[in-house]
MARBA-3410 file (N, C-alpha, C, O; in Angstrom, 1 decimal):
268
19.0,29.3,22.7,18.4,28.1,23.2,19.1,26.9,22.7,19.5,26.0,23.5 ~ 19.2,26.8,21.4,19.9,25.6,20.8,21.3,25.6,21.0,22.0,24.5,21.1 ~ 21.9,26.8,21.1,23.4,26.9,21.4,23.7,26.3,22.7,24.7,25.5,22.9 ~ 22.9,26.6,23.7,23.1,26.1,25.1,22.9,24.6,25.1,23.7,23.9,25.7 ~ 21.9,24.1,24.4,21.6,22.7,24.4,22.8,21.9,23.7,23.2,20.9,24.2
23.3,22.5,22.6,24.5,21.9,21.9,25.7,21.8,22.8,26.4,20.9,22.8 ~ 25.9,22.9,23.6,27.1,23.0,24.5,26.9,22.0,25.6,27.9,21.4,26.0 ~ 25.7,21.8,26.1,25.5,20.8,27.2,25.8,19.4,26.7,26.3,18.6,27.4 ~ 25.3,19.1,25.4,25.6,17.8,24.8,27.1,17.6,24.6,27.6,16.6,24.9 ~ 27.7,18.7,24.2,29.2,18.6,23.9,30.0,18.3,25.2,30.9,17.6,25.2
29.5,18.9,26.3,30.2,18.8,27.5,29.5,17.8,28.5,29.6,17.9,29.7 ~ 28.8,16.9,27.9,28.0,15.9,28.7,28.9,15.1,29.6,28.5,14.7,30.7 ~ 30.1,14.8,29.2,31.1,14.0,30.0,31.5,14.8,31.2,31.5,14.2,32.3 ~ 31.8,16.0,31.1,32.1,16.9,32.2,30.9,17.0,33.2,31.1,17.0,34.4 ~ 29.7,17.2,32.6,28.5,17.3,33.4,28.3,16.0,34.2,27.9,16.1,35.4
28.5,14.9,33.6,28.4,13.6,34.4,29.4,13.5,35.5,29.0,13.1,36.6 ~ 30.6,13.9,35.2,31.7,13.9,36.3,31.3,14.8,37.4,31.5,14.4,38.6 ~ 30.9,16.0,37.1,30.6,16.9,38.2,29.3,16.5,39.0,29.3,16.7,40.2 ~ 28.4,15.9,38.3,27.2,15.4,39.0,27.5,14.3,40.0,27.1,14.3,41.1 ~ 28.4,13.3,39.5,28.8,12.2,40.4,29.6,12.8,41.6,29.5,12.3,42.7
30.5,13.8,41.3,31.2,14.4,42.4,30.3,15.0,43.4,30.6,14.9,44.6 ~ 29.3,15.7,42.9,28.3,16.4,43.8,27.6,15.3,44.7,27.4,15.6,45.9 ~ 27.2,14.2,44.1,26.5,13.2,44.9,27.5,12.5,45.9,27.0,12.3,47.0 ~ 28.7,12.3,45.5,29.7,11.7,46.5,30.0,12.7,47.6,30.1,12.3,48.7 ~ 30.1,14.0,47.3,30.4,15.0,48.3,29.3,15.1,49.3,29.5,15.4,50.5
28.0,14.9,48.8,26.9,15.1,49.7,26.9,14.0,50.8,26.4,14.2,51.9 ~ 27.4,12.8,50.5,27.4,11.7,51.5,28.8,11.4,52.0,29.0,10.3,52.6 ~ 29.8,12.2,51.7,31.1,12.0,52.1,31.2,12.0,53.7,30.7,12.9,54.3 ~ 31.8,11.0,54.3,31.9,10.9,55.7,30.7,10.2,56.4,30.6,10.1,57.6 ~ 29.7,9.9,55.6,28.4,9.3,56.1,28.6,7.8,56.1,29.0,7.2,55.2
28.2,7.2,57.2,28.2,5.7,57.4,27.3,5.0,56.4,27.6,4.1,55.8 ~ 26.1,5.6,56.3,25.0,4.9,55.5,25.1,5.3,54.0,24.6,4.6,53.1 ~ 25.8,6.5,53.7,26.0,6.9,52.4,24.7,7.0,51.6,23.7,7.7,52.0 ~ 24.6,6.4,50.4,23.5,6.5,49.5,22.2,6.0,50.1,21.1,6.3,49.6 ~ 22.3,5.1,51.1,21.1,4.6,51.7,20.2,5.7,52.3,19.0,5.6,52.4
20.8,6.9,52.6,20.0,8.0,53.1,19.0,8.5,52.1,17.9,9.0,52.4 ~ 19.3,8.3,50.8,18.3,8.7,49.7,17.1,7.8,49.8,16.0,8.2,49.3 ~ 17.2,6.6,50.4,16.0,5.8,50.6,15.4,6.0,51.9,14.2,6.0,52.1 ~ 16.2,6.2,52.9,15.8,6.3,54.3,15.0,7.6,54.5,13.9,7.6,55.1 ~ 15.5,8.7,53.9,14.9,10.0,54.1,13.4,10.1,53.6,12.5,10.5,54.4
13.1,9.6,52.4,11.7,9.6,52.0,10.9,8.6,52.7,9.7,8.8,52.9 ~ 11.5,7.5,53.2,10.7,6.5,54.0,10.3,7.1,55.3,9.2,6.9,55.7 ~ 11.2,7.8,56.0,10.9,8.5,57.2,9.8,9.6,57.0,8.9,9.7,57.8 ~ 10.0,10.3,55.9,9.0,11.4,55.6,7.6,10.8,55.4,6.6,11.3,55.9 ~ 7.5,9.6,54.7,6.3,9.0,54.5,5.7,8.5,55.8,4.5,8.6,56.0
6.5,7.9,56.7,6.1,7.4,57.9,5.5,8.5,58.8,4.5,8.3,59.5 ~ 6.2,9.6,58.8,5.8,10.8,59.7,4.4,11.3,59.2,3.5,11.5,59.9 ~ 4.3,11.5,57.8,3.1,12.0,57.3,1.9,11.0,57.5,0.8,11.4,57.8 ~ 2.2,9.7,57.4,1.2,8.7,57.6,0.7,8.8,59.0,-0.5,8.7,59.3 ~ 1.6,9.0,60.0,1.2,9.1,61.4,0.4,10.3,61.7,-0.7,10.3,62.3
0.9,11.5,61.2,0.3,12.8,61.5,-1.1,12.9,60.8,-2.0,13.3,61.5 ~ -1.2,12.5,59.5,-2.4,12.7,58.8,-3.3,11.5,59.0,-4.5,11.6,58.6 ~ -2.8,10.4,59.5,-3.7,9.2,59.7,-4.2,9.1,61.2,-5.3,8.6,61.4 ~ -3.4,9.6,62.1,-3.8,9.5,63.5,-4.2,10.8,64.2,-5.0,10.8,65.1 ~ -3.6,11.9,63.8,-3.8,13.2,64.5,-4.7,14.1,63.7,-5.7,14.6,64.2
-4.3,14.3,62.4,-5.0,15.3,61.6,-5.7,14.6,60.4,-5.0,13.9,59.6 ~ -7.0,14.7,60.3,-7.7,14.0,59.2,-8.2,15.0,58.2,-9.2,15.7,58.5 ~ -7.6,15.2,57.0,-8.1,16.2,56.1,-9.5,15.7,55.5,-9.7,14.6,55.3 ~ -10.4,16.7,55.4,-11.7,16.4,55.0,-11.8,16.8,53.5,-12.2,17.9,53.1 ~ -11.4,15.8,52.7,-11.5,16.0,51.2,-12.0,14.7,50.6,-11.3,13.7,50.5
-13.3,14.7,50.2,-13.9,13.5,49.6,-13.3,13.1,48.3,-13.5,12.0,47.9 ~ -12.6,14.0,47.6,-12.0,13.7,46.3,-10.7,12.9,46.4,-10.2,12.4,45.5 ~ -10.2,12.8,47.7,-8.9,12.1,47.9,-9.3,10.8,48.7,-9.7,11.0,49.9 ~ -9.0,9.7,48.2,-9.2,8.4,49.0,-8.0,8.4,49.9,-6.8,8.7,49.5 ~ -8.2,7.9,51.1,-7.0,7.7,52.0,-6.1,6.6,51.4,-6.6,5.7,50.7
-4.8,6.6,51.7,-4.1,7.4,52.7,-3.7,8.8,52.1,-3.1,8.9,51.0 ~ -4.0,9.8,52.9,-3.7,11.1,52.5,-2.2,11.4,52.3,-1.8,12.1,51.5 ~ -1.4,10.7,53.2,0.0,10.9,53.2,0.6,10.5,51.9,1.6,11.1,51.4 ~ 0.1,9.5,51.3,0.6,9.0,49.9,0.2,10.0,48.9,1.0,10.3,48.0 ~ -1.0,10.6,49.0,-1.4,11.7,48.0,-0.4,12.9,48.2,0.0,13.5,47.2
0.0,13.2,49.4,0.8,14.3,49.7,2.2,14.1,49.1,2.7,15.0,48.4 ~ 2.8,13.0,49.3,4.2,12.8,48.8,4.3,12.6,47.3,5.3,12.9,46.7 ~ 3.2,12.3,46.7,3.2,12.1,45.2,3.4,13.5,44.6,3.9,13.5,43.4 ~ 3.0,14.5,45.2,3.3,15.9,44.7,4.5,16.6,45.4,5.1,17.4,44.8 ~ 4.7,16.1,46.6,5.8,16.8,47.4,7.2,16.5,46.9,8.1,17.3,46.8
7.4,15.2,46.6,8.8,14.8,46.2,9.2,15.5,44.9,10.3,16.0,44.8 ~ 8.3,15.6,43.9,8.7,16.4,42.7,8.9,17.8,43.0,9.8,18.5,42.4 ~ 8.2,18.4,43.9,8.4,19.8,44.3,9.8,19.9,45.0,10.4,20.9,44.7 ~ 10.2,19.0,45.8,11.5,19.1,46.4,12.6,19.0,45.4,13.6,19.8,45.5 ~ 12.4,18.2,44.3,13.3,18.2,43.2,13.5,19.6,42.6,14.6,20.1,42.4
12.3,20.3,42.3,12.3,21.6,41.7,13.0,22.6,42.7,13.8,23.4,42.3 ~ 12.5,22.6,43.9,13.0,23.7,44.9,14.5,23.5,45.1,15.2,24.5,45.1 ~ 14.9,22.3,45.4,16.4,22.1,45.7,17.2,22.5,44.5,18.3,23.1,44.6 ~ 16.8,22.1,43.3,17.5,22.4,42.1,17.7,23.9,41.8,18.7,24.3,41.5 ~ 16.6,24.6,42.0,16.6,26.0,41.7,17.4,26.8,42.7,18.2,27.7,42.4
17.3,26.5,44.0,18.1,27.2,45.0,19.6,26.9,44.9,20.4,27.8,45.0 ~ 19.9,25.6,44.6,21.3,25.3,44.5,21.8,25.8,43.1,23.0,26.2,43.0 ~ 21.0,25.7,42.1,21.4,26.1,40.8,21.6,27.6,40.8,22.6,28.1,40.1 ~ 20.8,28.4,41.5,21.0,29.8,41.5,22.3,30.3,42.1,22.9,31.3,41.7 ~ 22.8,29.5,43.1,24.0,29.8,43.7,25.3,29.1,43.1,26.4,29.4,43.5
25.0,28.3,42.1,26.1,27.5,41.5,27.3,28.3,40.9,28.4,27.9,41.1 ~ 27.0,29.4,40.2,28.1,30.1,39.6,28.9,30.9,40.6,30.1,30.9,40.5 ~ 28.3,31.4,41.7,29.0,32.1,42.7,29.8,31.1,43.5,31.0,31.4,43.9 ~ 29.3,29.9,43.8,30.0,28.9,44.5,31.2,28.4,43.8,32.2,28.0,44.4 ~ 31.1,28.4,42.5,32.3,27.9,41.7,32.9,29.0,40.9,33.2,28.9,39.7
33.1,30.1,41.5,33.6,31.3,40.9,35.0,31.1,40.3,35.4,31.6,39.2 ~ 35.8,30.2,41.0,37.1,29.9,40.5,37.1,29.2,39.1,38.0,29.5,38.3 ~ 36.1,28.4,38.9,36.0,27.7,37.6,35.5,28.7,36.5,36.0,28.6,35.4 ~ 34.6,29.6,36.9,34.1,30.5,35.9,35.2,31.4,35.4,35.2,31.8,34.2 ~ 36.2,31.7,36.2,37.2,32.6,35.8,38.2,32.0,34.8,39.1,32.6,34.2
38.1,30.6,34.6,38.9,30.0,33.6,38.3,30.1,32.2,37.1,29.8,32.1 ~ 39.0,30.7,31.3,38.4,31.1,30.0,37.7,30.0,29.3,36.8,30.2,28.6 ~ 38.2,28.8,29.4,37.7,27.7,28.6,36.6,26.9,29.3,36.1,25.9,28.7 ~ 36.3,27.2,30.5,35.3,26.4,31.3,33.9,26.7,30.8,33.5,27.9,30.8 ~ 33.0,25.7,30.5,31.7,26.0,30.0,30.8,26.3,31.3,30.4,25.4,32.0
30.5,27.5,31.5,29.7,27.9,32.7,28.3,27.3,32.8,27.8,27.1,33.8 ~ 27.7,27.1,31.6,26.3,26.5,31.6,26.2,25.1,32.2,25.1,24.7,32.6 ~ 27.3,24.5,32.4,27.3,23.1,33.0,27.0,23.2,34.5,26.3,22.3,35.0 ~ 27.5,24.2,35.1,27.4,24.3,36.6,25.9,24.3,37.1,25.6,23.6,38.1 ~ 25.0,25.2,36.5,23.6,25.1,37.0,22.9,23.8,36.8,21.9,23.5,37.4
23.4,23.0,35.8,22.8,21.7,35.5,23.2,20.6,36.6,22.4,19.7,36.7 ~ 24.3,20.8,37.3,24.7,19.8,38.2,23.7,19.5,39.3,23.3,18.4,39.5 ~ 23.2,20.6,40.0,22.2,20.3,41.0,20.9,19.8,40.5,20.2,19.0,41.2 ~ 20.6,20.2,39.3,19.3,19.6,38.6,19.4,18.1,38.5,18.5,17.4,38.8 ~ 20.5,17.6,38.0,20.7,16.2,37.8,20.9,15.5,39.1,20.4,14.4,39.3
21.7,16.1,40.0,21.9,15.4,41.3,20.6,15.2,42.1,20.4,14.2,42.6 ~ 19.8,16.2,42.0,18.5,16.1,42.7,17.5,15.2,42.0,16.6,14.7,42.6 ~ 17.7,15.1,40.7,16.9,14.2,39.9,17.2,12.7,40.3,16.3,11.9,40.4 ~ 18.5,12.5,40.6,18.9,11.2,41.1,18.2,10.9,42.5,17.8,9.7,42.7 ~ 18.1,11.9,43.3,17.5,11.7,44.6,16.0,11.4,44.4,15.4,10.6,45.1
15.4,12.1,43.5,14.0,11.8,43.2,13.8,10.4,42.7,12.9,9.7,43.1 ~ 14.7,9.9,41.8,14.6,8.6,41.2,14.8,7.5,42.4,14.1,6.5,42.3 ~ 15.6,7.8,43.3,15.8,6.9,44.5,14.6,6.9,45.4,14.4,5.9,46.2 ~ 13.9,8.0,45.4,12.7,8.1,46.3,11.5,7.4,45.7,10.6,7.0,46.4 ~ 11.5,7.2,44.4,10.3,6.6,43.7,10.0,5.2,44.1,8.8,4.8,44.3
11.0,4.3,44.4,10.7,3.0,44.9,10.0,3.0,46.2,9.1,2.1,46.5 ~ 10.2,4.0,47.1,9.5,4.2,48.3,8.0,4.4,48.0,7.1,3.9,48.7 ~ 7.7,5.3,47.1,6.3,5.6,46.7,5.7,4.4,46.1,4.5,4.1,46.4 ~ 6.4,3.7,45.2,5.9,2.5,44.6,5.5,1.4,45.6,4.4,0.8,45.6 ~ 6.4,1.2,46.6,6.2,0.2,47.6,5.0,0.7,48.5,4.1,-0.2,48.9
4.8,2.0,48.8,3.7,2.5,49.6,2.4,2.2,48.8,1.4,1.9,49.4 ~ 2.4,2.4,47.5,1.2,2.2,46.7,0.8,0.7,46.7,-0.4,0.4,46.9 ~ 1.8,-0.1,46.6,1.5,-1.6,46.7,0.9,-2.0,48.0,-0.1,-2.7,48.1 ~ 1.5,-1.5,49.1,1.0,-1.8,50.4,-0.5,-1.2,50.6,-1.3,-1.9,51.1 ~ -0.7,0.0,50.1,-2.0,0.6,50.2,-3.1,-0.2,49.5,-4.2,-0.3,50.0
-2.7,-0.7,48.3,-3.7,-1.5,47.5,-4.0,-2.8,48.2,-5.1,-3.2,48.2 ~ -3.0,-3.4,48.9,-3.2,-4.6,49.6,-4.1,-4.4,50.8,-4.8,-5.3,51.3 ~ -4.1,-3.1,51.3,-4.9,-2.8,52.5,-6.3,-2.4,52.1,-7.1,-2.0,52.9 ~ -6.6,-2.4,50.8,-7.9,-2.1,50.3,-8.1,-0.7,49.8,-9.3,-0.4,49.4 ~ -7.1,0.1,49.7,-7.3,1.5,49.2,-7.3,1.5,47.7,-6.5,0.8,47.1
-8.1,2.4,47.1,-8.2,2.5,45.7,-7.1,3.5,45.2,-7.5,4.7,44.9 ~ -5.9,3.1,45.2,-4.8,4.0,44.7,-4.0,3.2,43.7,-4.0,2.0,43.6 ~ -3.2,4.0,42.9,-2.3,3.4,41.9,-3.1,2.9,40.7,-4.3,2.9,40.7 ~ -2.3,2.4,39.7,-2.9,1.9,38.5,-1.9,2.0,37.3,-0.8,2.4,37.5 ~ -2.4,1.6,36.1,-1.5,1.6,35.0,-1.0,3.0,34.6,0.1,3.1,33.9
-1.7,4.0,35.0,-1.2,5.4,34.6,0.2,5.7,35.2,0.8,6.6,34.7 ~ 0.6,5.0,36.3,1.9,5.2,36.9,3.0,5.0,35.9,4.1,5.5,36.1 ~ 2.8,4.2,34.9,3.8,3.9,33.9,4.2,5.1,33.1,5.3,5.1,32.6 ~ 3.4,6.1,33.1,3.7,7.3,32.3,4.3,8.4,33.2,4.7,9.5,32.7 ~ 4.5,8.1,34.5,5.2,9.1,35.3,6.6,9.5,34.8,6.9,10.7,34.9
7.4,8.6,34.3,8.7,9.1,33.8,8.6,10.1,32.7,9.5,11.0,32.6 ~ 7.5,10.1,31.9,7.3,11.1,30.9,7.1,12.5,31.5,7.5,13.5,31.0 ~ 6.4,12.5,32.7,6.2,13.7,33.4,7.5,14.3,33.9,7.7,15.5,33.8 ~ 8.4,13.4,34.3,9.7,13.8,34.8,10.5,14.4,33.6,11.1,15.5,33.8 ~ 10.4,13.8,32.4,11.1,14.3,31.3,10.6,15.6,30.8,11.4,16.5,30.3
9.3,15.9,31.0,8.8,17.2,30.6,9.1,18.2,31.7,9.3,19.4,31.3 ~ 9.3,17.8,32.9,9.6,18.8,33.9,11.1,19.2,33.9,11.5,20.3,34.3 ~ 11.9,18.3,33.4,13.4,18.5,33.3,13.8,19.8,32.6,14.5,20.6,33.1 ~ 13.3,20.1,31.4,13.6,21.4,30.7,13.1,22.6,31.5,13.8,23.6,31.4 ~ 12.0,22.4,32.2,11.5,23.6,33.0,12.5,23.9,34.1,12.9,25.1,34.2
12.9,22.9,34.8,13.9,23.2,35.9,15.2,23.6,35.4,15.9,24.5,36.0 ~ 15.7,22.9,34.3,17.0,23.3,33.7,17.0,24.7,33.2,18.0,25.5,33.5 ~ 16.0,25.1,32.5,15.9,26.5,32.0,15.9,27.5,33.1,16.6,28.5,33.0 ~ 15.0,27.3,34.1,15.0,28.2,35.2,16.3,28.3,36.0,16.7,29.4,36.4 ~ 16.9,27.1,36.2,18.2,27.1,36.9,19.3,27.9,36.2,20.0,28.7,36.8
19.3,27.8,34.9,20.3,28.6,34.1,20.0,30.1,34.2,20.9,30.9,34.5 ~ 18.8,30.5,34.0,18.4,31.9,34.1,18.7,32.5,35.5,19.2,33.6,35.6 ~ 18.3,31.7,36.5,18.5,32.2,37.9,19.9,32.3,38.3,20.3,33.2,39.0 ~ 20.7,31.3,37.8,22.2,31.3,38.1,22.8,32.6,37.5,23.6,33.2,38.2 ~ 22.5,32.9,36.3,23.0,34.1,35.6,22.6,35.4,36.3,23.4,36.3,36.5
21.3,35.4,36.7,20.8,36.6,37.4,21.4,36.8,38.8,21.8,37.9,39.2 ~ 21.6,35.7,39.5,22.1,35.7,40.8,23.6,36.1,40.8,24.1,36.7,41.8 ~ 24.3,35.8,39.7,25.7,36.1,39.6,25.8,37.7,39.5,26.8,38.2,40.0 ~ 24.9,38.3,38.9,24.9,39.8,38.7,24.2,40.5,39.9,24.6,41.6,40.2 ~ 23.1,39.9,40.4,22.3,40.6,41.4,22.2,39.6,42.6,21.4,38.6,42.5
23.0,39.8,43.7,23.1,38.8,44.7,21.8,38.6,45.6,21.8,37.7,46.4 ~ 20.8,39.5,45.4,19.6,39.3,46.1,18.6,38.3,45.5,17.6,38.0,46.1 ~ 19.0,37.8,44.3,18.1,36.9,43.6,17.8,35.7,44.4,16.6,35.2,44.4 ~ 18.8,35.0,45.0,18.5,33.8,45.7,17.6,34.0,46.9,16.7,33.1,47.1 ~ 17.8,35.1,47.6,16.9,35.3,48.8,15.5,35.6,48.3,14.5,35.1,48.9
15.4,36.3,47.2,14.0,36.6,46.6,13.4,35.3,46.1,12.2,35.0,46.3 ~ 14.2,34.4,45.6,13.8,33.1,45.1,13.2,32.3,46.2,12.2,31.6,46.0 ~ 13.8,32.3,47.4,13.3,31.5,48.5,11.9,31.9,48.9,11.1,31.1,49.2 ~ 11.7,33.2,48.9,10.3,33.7,49.2,9.3,33.4,48.1,8.2,33.1,48.4 ~ 9.7,33.5,46.9,8.8,33.2,45.8,8.4,31.7,45.8,7.3,31.4,45.6
9.4,30.9,46.1,9.1,29.4,46.1,8.2,29.1,47.3,7.3,28.2,47.2 ~ 8.3,29.8,48.4,7.4,29.6,49.5,6.0,29.9,49.1,5.0,29.2,49.5 ~ 5.8,31.1,48.5,4.5,31.4,48.0,3.9,30.4,47.0,2.8,30.0,47.1 ~ 4.8,30.1,46.0,4.3,29.1,45.0,4.0,27.8,45.6,3.1,27.1,45.1 ~ 4.6,27.4,46.7,4.3,26.1,47.3,2.9,26.0,47.7,2.2,25.0,47.5
2.4,27.1,48.3,1.0,27.1,48.8,0.0,27.4,47.7,-1.2,27.2,47.9 ~ 0.5,27.9,46.6,-0.3,28.2,45.4,-0.4,27.0,44.5,-1.1,27.0,43.5 ~ 0.3,25.9,44.8,0.3,24.7,44.0,-0.4,23.6,44.8,-0.1,23.5,46.0 ~ -1.3,22.9,44.2,-2.1,21.9,44.9,-1.3,20.6,45.4,-1.4,19.6,44.8 ~ -0.4,20.8,46.4,0.4,19.8,46.9,-0.2,19.3,48.3,-0.5,18.1,48.5
-0.5,20.2,49.1,-1.1,19.9,50.4,-2.6,19.7,50.4,-3.2,19.2,51.3 ~ -3.2,20.0,49.2,-4.6,19.9,49.1,-5.0,19.5,47.6,-4.1,19.7,46.7 ~ -6.1,19.0,47.4,-6.6,18.7,46.1,-7.2,19.9,45.5,-7.9,20.7,46.2 ~ -7.0,20.1,44.2,-7.5,21.3,43.5,-9.1,21.3,43.5,-9.7,22.3,43.3 ~ -9.6,20.1,43.7,-11.1,20.0,43.8,-11.7,20.6,45.0,-12.9,21.0,45.1
-10.8,20.8,46.0,-11.3,21.5,47.3,-11.6,23.0,47.0,-12.2,23.6,47.8 ~ -11.1,23.5,45.9,-11.3,24.9,45.6,-12.5,25.2,44.7,-12.6,26.3,44.3 ~ -13.3,24.2,44.5,-14.4,24.4,43.6,-15.4,25.5,44.0,-16.0,26.2,43.2 ~ -15.5,25.8,45.3,-16.4,26.8,45.8,-15.6,28.2,45.9,-16.3,29.1,46.4 ~ -14.4,28.2,45.6,-13.6,29.4,45.7,-13.0,29.7,44.3,-11.9,29.4,44.0
-13.9,30.3,43.5,-13.5,30.5,42.1,-12.2,31.3,41.9,-11.4,31.0,41.0 ~ -12.1,32.4,42.6,-10.9,33.3,42.5,-9.6,32.5,42.8,-8.6,32.6,42.1 ~ -9.7,31.8,44.0,-8.5,31.1,44.4,-8.2,29.9,43.4,-7.0,29.7,43.1 ~ -9.2,29.2,43.0,-9.0,28.1,42.0,-8.4,28.7,40.7,-7.5,28.0,40.2 ~ -8.8,29.8,40.3,-8.3,30.4,39.0,-6.8,30.7,39.2,-6.0,30.5,38.3
-6.5,31.2,40.4,-5.1,31.6,40.7,-4.2,30.4,40.7,-3.1,30.4,40.2 ~ -4.7,29.3,41.3,-3.9,28.0,41.4,-3.9,27.4,40.0,-2.8,26.9,39.6 ~ -4.9,27.5,39.3,-5.0,26.8,37.9,-4.0,27.5,37.0,-3.4,26.8,36.1 ~ -3.8,28.8,37.1,-2.9,29.5,36.2,-1.4,29.5,36.7,-0.5,30.0,36.1 ~ -1.2,28.8,37.8,0.2,28.6,38.3,0.9,27.7,37.3,0.4,26.6,37.1
2.0,28.1,36.7,2.6,27.2,35.7,3.1,25.9,36.3,3.4,25.0,35.5 ~ 3.2,25.7,37.6,3.7,24.5,38.2,2.5,23.5,38.4,2.8,22.3,38.6 ~ 1.3,24.0,38.4,0.2,23.2,38.8,0.0,22.0,37.8,-0.3,20.9,38.3 ~ 0.1,22.2,36.5,-0.1,21.0,35.6,0.9,19.8,35.9,0.5,18.7,35.8 ~ 2.1,20.2,36.3,3.1,19.1,36.6,2.7,18.4,37.9,2.7,17.1,37.9
2.3,19.1,39.0,2.0,18.4,40.2,0.7,17.6,40.0,0.6,16.5,40.5 ~ -0.3,18.1,39.3,-1.5,17.4,39.0,-1.2,16.1,38.2,-1.8,15.1,38.5 ~ -0.2,16.2,37.3,0.1,15.0,36.5,0.8,14.0,37.4,0.5,12.8,37.2 ~ 1.6,14.4,38.3,2.2,13.4,39.3,1.2,12.8,40.1,1.2,11.5,40.3 ~ 0.2,13.5,40.6,-0.8,13.0,41.4,-1.7,12.0,40.6,-2.1,11.0,41.1
-2.0,12.4,39.4,-2.8,11.5,38.5,-2.1,10.2,38.3,-2.8,9.1,38.4 ~ -0.8,10.2,38.0,-0.1,9.0,37.6,0.3,8.2,38.8,0.0,7.0,38.9 ~ 0.9,8.8,39.8,1.4,8.1,41.0,0.3,7.7,42.0,0.3,6.6,42.4 ~ -0.6,8.6,42.3,-1.6,8.3,43.3,-2.9,7.7,42.8,-3.3,6.6,43.2 ~ -3.5,8.4,41.8,-4.7,7.8,41.2,-4.5,6.8,40.2,-5.4,6.0,39.9
-3.3,6.7,39.6,-3.0,5.7,38.6,-3.7,5.9,37.3,-4.0,5.0,36.6 ~ -4.1,7.2,37.0,-4.8,7.5,35.8,-3.9,8.2,34.8,-2.8,8.7,35.1 ~ -4.4,8.3,33.6,-3.6,9.0,32.5,-4.1,10.5,32.5,-5.2,10.7,32.4 ~ -3.1,11.4,32.6,-3.5,12.8,32.4,-4.1,13.1,31.0,-3.7,12.4,30.1 ~ -5.0,14.0,30.9,-5.6,14.3,29.7,-4.7,15.0,28.7,-3.6,15.5,29.1
-5.0,15.0,27.4,-4.2,15.7,26.4,-3.8,17.1,26.7,-2.7,17.6,26.4 ~ -4.8,17.8,27.3,-4.6,19.2,27.6,-3.4,19.4,28.7,-2.7,20.3,28.6 ~ -3.3,18.4,29.6,-2.3,18.4,30.6,-0.9,18.3,29.9,0.0,19.0,30.3 ~ -0.8,17.3,29.0,0.5,17.1,28.3,0.9,18.3,27.5,2.0,18.7,27.5 ~ -0.1,18.9,26.8,0.2,20.1,26.0,0.7,21.3,26.9,1.6,22.0,26.6
0.0,21.4,28.0,0.3,22.5,28.9,1.7,22.3,29.5,2.5,23.3,29.5 ~ 2.1,21.1,29.9,3.4,20.9,30.4,4.5,21.1,29.4,5.5,21.7,29.7 ~ 4.2,20.6,28.2,5.2,20.8,27.1,5.4,22.3,26.8,6.6,22.7,26.6 ~ 4.3,23.0,26.7,4.4,24.4,26.4,5.2,25.2,27.5,6.0,26.1,27.2 ~ 4.8,24.9,28.7,5.5,25.6,29.9,6.9,25.3,29.9,7.8,26.2,30.2
7.3,24.0,29.8,8.7,23.6,29.8,9.5,24.3,28.7,10.6,24.8,28.9 ~ 8.9,24.3,27.5,9.6,24.9,26.3,9.8,26.4,26.6,10.9,26.9,26.3 ~ 8.8,27.0,27.1,8.9,28.5,27.4,9.9,28.8,28.5,10.7,29.7,28.3 ~ 10.0,27.9,29.5,11.0,28.1,30.6,12.4,27.9,30.1,13.3,28.6,30.4 ~ 12.5,26.9,29.3,13.9,26.6,28.7,14.3,27.7,27.8,15.5,28.2,27.9
13.4,28.2,26.9,13.8,29.3,26.0,14.1,30.6,26.8,15.1,31.2,26.4 ~ 13.3,30.9,27.8,13.6,32.1,28.5,14.9,32.0,29.3,15.7,32.9,29.4 ~ 15.1,30.9,30.0,16.3,30.7,30.8,17.5,30.7,30.0,18.5,31.3,30.4 ~ 17.6,30.0,28.9,18.8,29.9,28.1,19.0,31.3,27.4,20.2,31.7,27.3 ~ 18.0,32.0,27.0,18.2,33.3,26.5,18.8,34.3,27.5,19.6,35.1,27.2
18.3,34.2,28.7,18.8,35.1,29.8,20.2,34.8,30.1,21.1,35.6,30.3 ~ 20.5,33.5,30.1,21.9,33.0,30.4,22.8,33.5,29.3,23.9,34.0,29.6 ~ 22.4,33.3,28.1,23.2,33.8,26.9,23.5,35.3,26.9,24.6,35.7,26.6 ~ 22.5,36.0,27.3,22.6,37.5,27.3,23.6,37.9,28.4,24.3,38.9,28.2 ~ 23.6,37.3,29.5,24.5,37.7,30.7,25.8,36.9,30.7,26.6,37.2,31.6
26.0,35.9,29.9,27.2,35.1,30.0,28.5,35.9,29.7,29.5,35.5,30.3 ~ 28.4,36.9,28.9,29.7,37.6,28.6,30.2,38.4,29.8,31.4,38.7,29.8 ~ 29.4,38.7,30.7,29.8,39.5,31.9,29.9,38.6,33.2,30.0,39.2,34.3 ~ 29.9,37.3,33.0,29.9,36.4,34.2,31.2,36.6,35.0,31.2,36.6,36.2 ~ 32.3,36.6,34.3,33.6,36.6,34.9,33.7,37.9,35.8,34.2,37.8,37.0
33.3,39.0,35.3,33.3,40.2,36.1,32.3,40.2,37.3,32.6,40.7,38.3 ~ 31.2,39.5,37.0,30.1,39.5,38.0,30.5,38.7,39.3,30.2,39.0,40.4 ~ 31.1,37.5,39.0,31.5,36.6,40.1,32.7,37.1,40.8,33.1,36.4,41.8
END
């Protein structure tokens, strides 16, 4: 665990270079370039506002309208996690040529999509902030001082995604079915995480609520909703749960990567 952290700090310059390269490659040949990082979440917000404001009206008294704003407050962090894990799992195979170089630090590669997608999340946050301001001016009871602690939620989620990305990358290099399995697992987890619905909607369904509550991703999504949408401070239990889950994911992922790192060259 600490060895991986030390190596990532040691090669932070290389990590930064590869992350910038990844971001530039993603928009290479695009006329609008980085503006798409703002346009995409804006379009997504507009579509959800129209669909859930004009066509489909969710019946959940625990959520003050606009529902679309509640939805994206949990959806954007989920997109960060999902994109990072899927891209991170494939990162070693995609860069097999680099892995075969004896001196190249392989643990850097799964971190590149994590940081690149974190940049996209950071660029989407102004869209959410602007939407909250507009909603408050329209009389909706959304937002508040709790939003100032949202960056702390991001910092707690970062080791979770980083650790999982490392472990999945090492596994996928040895067992090529891992990424396909991961896609299905993420689909199931998406609906088991209170993103499309409020966890309060499950009060009458004890078994389902318990299943969702024990989902390790639930505390993070609830914290984003509390800070970004409701503008409230998550309770101490939420912070402790997020810290424990992130520490566990980082320890597990780095241990798995370390155990399989000696055979990566042969695997890829």
